C-alpha positions as CSV (number, residue, x, y, z in Angstrom):
1,M,85.9,41.1,-11.7
2,T,82.6,39.3,-12.6
3,F,81.4,36.1,-11.0
4,E,82.1,34.1,-14.0
5,Q,85.7,35.3,-14.0
6,L,86.1,34.5,-10.2
7,A,84.7,30.9,-10.9
8,T,86.9,30.5,-13.9
9,E,89.8,31.5,-11.7
10,Y,89.0,28.9,-9.1
11,V,88.3,26.3,-11.9
12,V,84.7,25.8,-11.1
13,W,82.7,27.6,-13.9
14,E,80.4,24.9,-15.0
15,P,77.5,26.4,-16.9
16,G,76.5,23.1,-18.2
17,T,76.0,21.5,-14.9
18,D,75.2,24.5,-12.6
19,K,71.9,26.2,-13.8
20,A,70.9,28.2,-10.6
21,P,72.9,30.8,-8.8
22,F,73.0,28.9,-5.6
23,Q,74.7,26.0,-7.4
24,K,77.2,28.3,-8.9
25,R,78.0,29.8,-5.4
26,A,78.1,26.5,-3.8
27,R,80.7,25.1,-6.1
28,L,82.8,28.1,-5.8
29,L,82.6,28.2,-2.0
30,Q,83.8,24.6,-2.0
31,S,86.8,25.6,-4.3
32,L,87.6,28.6,-2.0
33,W,87.6,26.4,1.1
34,R,89.8,23.8,-0.7
35,E,92.4,26.6,-1.5
36,N,92.2,27.9,2.1
37,Q,93.1,24.6,3.4
38,G,95.9,24.2,1.1
39,Y,94.5,21.0,-0.5
40,A,95.5,20.0,-4.1
41,I,92.9,20.4,-6.8
42,G,91.2,17.0,-8.2
43,T,89.5,16.1,-11.4
44,K,86.1,15.4,-12.7
45,D,84.8,11.9,-12.3
46,N,86.4,9.5,-14.8
47,S,88.6,12.2,-16.4
48,T,91.7,14.2,-16.3
49,E,90.0,17.5,-16.3
50,L,90.7,19.6,-13.2
51,L,87.7,20.8,-11.1
52,G,88.2,23.0,-8.1
53,S,85.3,21.3,-6.2
54,M,87.1,18.1,-6.2
55,L,89.9,16.7,-4.0
56,A,92.9,15.0,-5.5
57,M,92.6,11.1,-5.3
58,P,93.6,8.7,-3.9
59,W,95.0,11.3,-1.4
60,A,91.6,12.3,-0.3
61,E,90.6,8.8,0.5
62,E,93.9,8.1,2.3
63,T,93.5,11.3,4.5
64,L,89.7,11.7,4.7
65,A,90.3,15.4,4.0
66,N,86.7,15.9,3.0
67,Y,85.7,15.5,6.6
68,L,86.1,18.5,9.0
69,T,87.3,17.1,12.3
70,P,89.0,14.0,13.6
71,S,85.9,13.0,15.4
72,I,84.0,13.1,12.2
73,Q,86.8,11.2,10.4
74,Q,86.5,8.4,13.1
75,V,82.8,8.1,12.4
76,V,83.5,7.7,8.6
77,R,86.0,5.0,9.3
78,E,83.5,3.2,11.4
79,E,80.4,3.8,9.1
80,V,82.0,3.6,5.6
81,L,85.2,1.9,5.9
82,D,84.4,-0.9,8.3
83,P,83.2,-3.8,6.0
84,I,80.7,-5.0,8.6
85,L,79.1,-1.8,9.5
86,S,79.0,-0.6,5.8
87,K,77.6,-3.8,4.3
88,G,74.7,-3.3,2.2
89,K,74.8,0.6,2.4
90,L,74.9,2.6,-0.7
91,Y,77.9,4.8,-0.2
92,D,79.1,6.4,-3.4
93,K,82.7,5.8,-3.6
94,P,84.9,7.6,-4.6
95,R,82.7,10.5,-4.7
96,L,82.4,10.1,-0.9
97,F,86.0,11.0,-0.5
98,G,86.9,13.5,-3.3
99,N,83.8,15.3,-4.1
100,L,83.3,18.5,-2.0
101,L,79.8,19.1,-3.1
102,S,78.5,15.7,-2.4
103,S,75.7,15.5,0.1
104,Q,76.7,12.2,1.6
105,P,80.0,13.7,3.1
106,L,77.9,16.7,4.2
107,C,75.7,14.5,6.2
108,F,78.7,13.4,8.3
109,N,80.2,16.7,8.4
110,L,76.8,18.1,9.8
111,F,75.9,15.3,12.2
112,G,79.1,13.4,12.8
113,E,80.0,15.3,15.9
114,I,76.8,14.3,17.7
115,A,76.4,10.8,16.3
116,R,78.3,9.1,18.9
117,D,77.3,11.3,21.9
118,L,73.7,10.4,22.3
119,S,73.2,12.7,25.3
120,L,74.3,15.6,22.8
121,A,72.0,14.2,20.2
122,S,69.1,14.1,22.5
123,K,69.4,17.8,23.3
124,A,69.8,18.6,19.7
125,F,66.8,16.8,18.4
126,R,64.8,17.7,21.3
127,E,65.1,21.3,20.3
128,L,64.8,20.6,16.5
129,T,61.5,18.7,17.1
130,N,60.1,20.9,19.9
131,G,60.4,17.9,22.2
132,Y,58.8,15.2,19.8
133,L,61.8,13.2,19.9
134,Y,62.9,13.5,23.5
135,E,65.8,11.0,23.9
136,V,68.0,9.7,21.2
137,T,68.8,5.9,21.6
138,D,70.3,5.1,18.1
139,F,72.0,7.3,15.3
140,R,72.8,5.8,11.9
141,F,73.8,7.0,8.4
142,E,72.6,5.6,5.1
143,H,69.9,3.5,6.8
144,S,67.2,1.5,5.5
145,P,65.0,-0.9,7.5
146,G,65.2,-3.5,4.7
147,R,66.5,-3.0,1.2
148,R,64.4,-4.8,-1.4
149,N,62.2,-6.0,1.5
150,P,58.5,-6.3,0.3
151,K,57.5,-5.5,3.8
152,Y,58.7,-1.9,3.1
153,L,59.1,-0.6,-0.3
154,N,60.8,-3.6,-2.1
155,D,63.5,-1.3,-3.5
156,R,66.8,0.3,-2.3
157,T,65.4,3.5,-1.0
158,S,67.1,4.6,2.3
159,F,67.6,7.6,4.6
160,D,70.8,9.7,4.7
161,V,70.5,10.0,8.4
162,F,68.2,7.9,10.7
163,V,67.7,8.8,14.3
164,N,65.4,7.0,16.7
165,G,64.5,7.1,20.4
166,T,61.6,8.0,22.6
167,S,59.2,10.7,23.2
168,Q,58.8,12.2,26.8
169,S,55.9,9.9,27.4
170,G,57.8,6.8,26.3
171,E,56.6,6.3,22.7
172,T,59.1,5.0,20.3
173,V,60.0,7.8,17.7
174,F,62.0,7.8,14.5
175,L,63.2,10.7,12.2
176,G,64.4,9.6,8.6
177,I,66.3,12.4,7.0
178,E,67.2,13.2,3.6
179,V,70.0,15.7,3.2
180,K,70.6,18.0,0.1
181,Y,73.1,20.6,-0.7
182,H,73.9,21.5,-4.4
183,E,71.3,19.1,-5.9
184,H,68.7,20.1,-8.5
185,L,66.2,17.0,-7.9
186,K,66.1,16.3,-11.5
187,D,67.6,12.9,-11.6
188,E,65.9,10.2,-13.5
189,E,62.9,8.8,-11.5
190,A,63.2,5.1,-10.1
191,M,61.0,2.5,-11.7
192,H,57.5,2.9,-10.3
193,K,56.2,0.1,-8.1
194,E,52.6,-0.8,-7.2
195,R,54.0,-1.0,-3.7
196,Y,54.4,2.7,-3.5
197,E,50.8,3.2,-4.1
198,E,49.8,0.6,-1.5
199,V,51.8,2.4,1.1
200,A,50.5,5.7,0.1
201,R,46.9,4.6,0.4
202,G,47.8,3.2,3.9
203,M,49.2,6.3,5.0
204,N,46.2,8.3,3.9
205,C,48.0,11.6,3.8
206,F,48.1,12.4,0.1
207,K,45.5,14.1,-2.0
208,S,44.1,11.6,-4.6
209,E,44.7,13.9,-7.6
210,A,48.5,14.3,-6.7
211,Y,49.7,10.7,-7.5
212,Q,50.8,11.7,-11.1
213,V,52.8,14.5,-9.8
214,L,54.4,12.6,-7.1
215,R,55.6,9.8,-9.4
216,K,57.8,12.5,-11.3
217,R,60.8,14.5,-10.7
218,P,61.4,16.7,-8.7
219,L,59.1,15.1,-6.2
220,E,59.6,11.5,-6.8
221,Q,62.6,11.0,-4.5
222,I,61.0,13.0,-1.7
223,W,57.9,10.8,-2.0
224,R,59.7,7.6,-1.9
225,D,61.6,8.7,1.3
226,H,58.3,9.7,2.7
227,L,56.7,6.3,1.8
228,L,59.7,4.4,3.5
229,A,58.9,6.3,6.6
230,G,55.3,5.5,6.2
231,S,55.9,1.8,5.5
232,M,57.7,1.6,8.9
233,L,54.7,3.1,10.7
234,L,52.2,0.7,8.8
235,N,54.4,-2.1,9.8
236,G,54.4,-1.1,13.6
237,D,58.0,-0.7,13.7
238,F,57.7,2.5,15.8
239,D,54.7,4.1,17.5
240,T,55.3,7.5,15.5
241,G,57.9,8.9,13.1
242,I,58.4,11.6,10.6
243,F,60.5,12.0,7.3
244,V,62.5,15.2,7.3
245,F,63.9,16.8,4.0
246,L,66.8,19.0,4.9
247,Y,68.3,21.6,2.4
248,P,70.0,25.0,2.4
249,K,67.5,27.8,2.4
250,D,68.8,29.4,-0.8
251,N,68.6,26.3,-2.9
252,T,65.4,27.2,-4.9
253,Y,65.3,23.8,-6.5
254,C,64.6,22.3,-3.0
255,S,62.5,25.1,-1.5
256,D,60.2,25.1,-4.6
257,A,60.1,21.3,-4.5
258,V,59.1,21.4,-0.7
259,D,56.3,23.9,-1.5
260,S,54.9,21.5,-4.3
261,Y,55.2,18.6,-2.1
262,I,53.3,20.1,0.8
263,S,50.6,21.0,-1.8
264,C,50.1,17.4,-2.5
265,L,49.5,16.5,1.1
266,S,46.2,16.3,2.9
267,D,48.0,15.5,6.3
268,T,51.4,16.9,7.0
269,S,51.9,15.2,10.3
270,T,54.6,12.7,8.9
271,F,56.6,15.3,6.8
272,Q,58.8,18.2,7.8
273,A,61.2,20.4,5.8
274,W,64.1,21.8,7.7
275,T,66.8,24.3,6.4
276,M,70.5,23.7,6.9
277,E,70.8,27.0,8.4
278,D,68.3,26.4,11.1
279,V,69.9,22.9,12.0
280,F,73.3,24.5,12.1
281,D,72.0,27.3,14.5
282,V,70.8,24.4,16.9
283,L,73.9,22.2,16.6
284,S,76.3,25.3,16.9
285,K,75.2,25.7,20.4
286,L,76.1,22.1,21.4
287,A,78.7,20.7,19.2
288,P,82.5,21.9,19.6
289,E,83.3,25.4,18.7
290,N,86.0,24.2,16.2
291,W,83.4,22.1,14.3
292,S,80.8,25.0,14.1
293,D,83.4,27.4,12.7
294,E,84.6,24.9,10.3
295,F,81.1,23.8,9.0
296,F,79.9,27.4,8.6
297,D,83.2,28.3,6.8
298,R,82.9,25.3,4.5
299,Y,79.2,25.1,3.7
300,L,77.4,28.5,4.6
301,A,79.9,31.3,4.5
302,F,78.8,32.7,1.1
303,S,79.5,36.2,2.2
304,K,83.2,35.3,1.3
305,I,82.2,35.3,-2.3
306,D,80.6,38.8,-2.2
307,K,83.7,40.1,-0.3
308,L,85.9,38.8,-2.9
309,L,83.8,40.2,-5.6
310,E,83.8,43.5,-3.8
311,S,87.5,43.6,-3.5
312,F,87.9,43.7,-7.3
313,E,85.7,46.6,-8.0
């Protein structure tokens, strides 16, 4: 059996959408997970066409089946379903509930088990940052310091995950994290604002000849997130902080974009790129074992695909 035949069997052969091998494998992995859970197949957005990487709605919203553990589901209820805590946040519903590939649910599935245990979060980020963020005092999802606020970027840019606290010496520290999984980074660029270049000049970390490249995909979103972090530093909100771009190591769209982005920097002190595998390795030592098994099986167990293909040879 070929990969195309296997993907067709699991209703995830999407050659018009998935161009790279990682995208194709990630979509199939999600359908395998859904089948193994016994969850009903859903449909493409705004259609009746079945797609194996989707859960059936409205069942998925009612059960929060897109989320791996009861603890994570509770975080989602508080962050997404609570009208007060979710006010002003840009959660993509119903994609958040039914789309297995979406990076927004992945954020909760990756960090939800430590989001309400700040002692555990401190241990995790202490290791992830080599002691830079020593003690976590606040943990948020889909966070912006001020949407459409001219003090920052005067737009709707936000971080998927925002963690702040202190260094060992007592400085205030933050990490603004953007999380990707299946994405190709080729979405349409946001309308350019003069404010972006004002912040960029203030940050003094970009090569002058790189601005035209930074304004365009695939770097534009990475740049805006980095600028948002820079605006917080320029405004004195924190003593120090870093923007982190987090992605699976085999997503070449992301790894290539990171290489290109770093080549645009004259100073990398406010930017880091982390792989999902490295973050998982740290969290798996701290978070509950049932979570680590579930997360790996759901998002990173690509060997299951290879074993299936080998079984048909």
